[in-house]
C-alpha positions, -999 to 999 in steps of 0.1 A, spaced: 713 -20 229 709 -58 230 734 -66 202 752 -38 183 770 -64 161 738 -71 142 740 -36 128 777 -37 118 781 -44 81 765 -40 48 727 -35 48 711 -30 14 681 -7 11 654 -30 -2 639 -22 -36 601 -20 -43 589 -51 -61 559 -48 -85 539 -72 -106 529 -66 -142 499 -46 -131 519 -23 -109 508 -38 -75 531 -52 -49 547 -85 -60 549 -106 -28 568 -133 -47 592 -107 -60 598 -94 -24 605 -130 -12 628 -137 -42 649 -106 -36 651 -114 1 664 -149 -6 689 -134 -31 703 -110 -6 706 -138 20 725 -158 -4 748 -129 -11 758 -127 25 747 -92 35 742 -83 71 706 -72 68 680 -52 49 665 -18 52 628 -21 42 604 6 31 629 35 27 637 57 -3 648 27 -24 615 10 -14 596 39 -29 578 44 4 563 78 -3 545 63 -34 530 34 -15 499 29 7 505 18 43 488 -15 35 513 -21 7 542 -13 30 528 -38 55 526 -65 28 562 -59 18 575 -61 53 555 -93 60 569 -109 29 605 -99 38 601 -113 73 587 -146 61 621 -152 44 645 -131 65 636 -138 102 666 -152 119 688 -149 88 691 -111 84 689 -80 105 657 -62 94 652 -24 99 618 -12 88 614 24 78 579 33 90 576 71 85 547 85 65 539 121 61 515 120 90 518 107 125 488 84 125 499 62 96 535 62 109 524 50 143 503 22 126 533 10 106 556 12 137 532 -11 157 529 -34 127 567 -36 124 570 -46 160 544 -73 156 564 -86 126 595 -89 149 619 -65 131 652 -56 148 646 -19 145 623 8 131 635 39 114 621 72 103 629 103 83 615 136 97 582 149 83 587 163 48 573 194 30 565 216 61 595 227 80 585 218 115 602 230 147 625 204 164 601 197 192 574 187 167 599 164 149 608 148 182 571 143 191 566 127 157 595 103 161 587 95 198 551 87 189 564 60 165 588 47 191 560 46 217 539 24 193 568 -1 192 581 1 228 601 -31 225 619 -22 193 650 -1 187 647 31 168 670 45 141 669 82 131 672 87 93 690 119 85 687 128 48 684 166 47 689 169 9 656 151 4 636 155 36 644 192 38 652 190 75 686 182 89 693 164 122 708 189 146 728 181 177 701 196 200 675 174 183 697 143 186 702 151 223 665 154 228 659 120 210 686 103 231 664 108 261 644 80 245 663 48 254 651 30 222 671 55 200 702 35 192 714 47 158 715 74 131 714 64 94 733 94 81 728 103 45 740 139 47 770 145 24 795 159 50 812 129 64 821 148 96 784 145 106 792 108 112 818 117 138 795 143 155 766 119 158 788 91 169 805 112 196 771 123 209 756 89 209 785 72 225 786 99 252 749 90 260 750 52 254 786 40 257 810 26 231 788 -4 221 755 13 227 751 36 196 756 30 159 760 53 129 753 40 94 769 56 64 742 66 39 758 80 7 770 50 -13 796 71 -31 815 77 2 811 43 19 849 40 25 850 76 38 822 70 61 838 39 76 871 59 80 851 85 100 837 59 123 806 45 107 797 10 120 784 -1 86 763 12 58 727 13 44 726 21 8 704 21 -23 730 5 -47 742 -23 -24 716 -48 -36 728 -46 -72 765 -51 -63 767 -63 -27 800 -81 -33 817 -47 -37 805 -32 -5 810 -64 15 846 -65 3 851 -28 10 839 -34 45 862 -64 50 892 -45 37 885 -15 59 882 -38 89 917 -51 81 931 -16 75 937 -21 38 925 13 28 941 15 -6 924 -16 -18 890 -5 -4 894 29 -21 900 12 -54 867 -7 -51 850 25 -40 861 42 -72 847 12 -92 814 14 -74 812 52 -79 819 48 -117 791 23 -118 767 46 -100 776 75 -123 770 52 -153 736 41 -140 726 77 -134 731 85 -171 698 67 -180 666 84 -187 649 59 -163 652 63 -125 682 48 -108 660 21 -92 645 12 -126 680 6 -139 690 -15 -109 659 -37 -111 666 -43 -148 701 -53 -139 689 -78 -113 666 -92 -139 694 -96 -165 720 -109 -141 699 -131 -118 665 -135 -133 648 -115 -106 616 -99 -121 609 -70 -98 590 -47 -122 598 -11 -128 593 20 -107 560 36 -97 549 69 -113 558 97 -112 593 82 -113 604 75 -149 609 40 -161 634 29 -186 631 37 -223 648 19 -253 675 45 -254 687 34 -220 698 0 -233 735 10 -238 736 24 -202 722 -7 -187 745 -30 -207 776 -9 -198 766 -9 -162 762 -47 -162 796 -52 -177 812 -28 -152 796 -46 -122 806 -80 -134 842 -68 -139 844 -51 -105 829 -82 -88 857 -103 -103 883 -78 -92 868 -78 -56 870 -116 -55 907 -115 -63 916 -89 -37 
């Protein structure tokens, strides 16, 4: 790994940005990128779950990444999630991401069909081969992908020198330790990174050895996660836990809406910062008028928690 420090910290999962007709808003992508740079995050994770990747055409995903890179290059670490549910499109996106100059590419396993581990390894390695000068991040999210990263599969992938990290979104925090142990054994202490995935257990993940986090609610309240990371680095666990509880309460509140979580968060960014990022793409549900109290309450909770974080 050239520089593991570029992956250590808070990396928001980038939201899909749509115009009034439901197409990709390049200007919205650029505005959100500038906003996150100003907030002081470590990097961005583009084209993942929060980016609604499974509902976008590969050409749309290319346009998003190009717009992000036009603002972020040299200012943020950029990890591009390139997996599609077929190898050919995934390989095409991997090669494109390398041409764009991203720091790393990432991929979930193929979804729907439960493939044997050797087929998953071939799928991931095909992407990596299409971006031979770019580091590779395995994205483990079994509750959505339907396939969990196993130790034998990780060992097989570690034969590929470009594999330098796992983004771990499984709920058991001990998975972080297991993947970290195995990666360090193969790559050395500074040669392998594990990202915490579930936002609700960011502090737990750091305590178990995660080097940072990639999360879908970071972009709407980055101050909280940045402060949690700083406090954990200083060993101030009680204060970090207090902010984790605040973040969790906000997440639970946002999830009370009829509209999808990302629809809520994009509405919050519009109200709080004037960022017009559109709604979410069908079949995910958008906000309805009855969601207004949830959005208003979540905004008040975020603003109060950010003030608290600033005072810690």
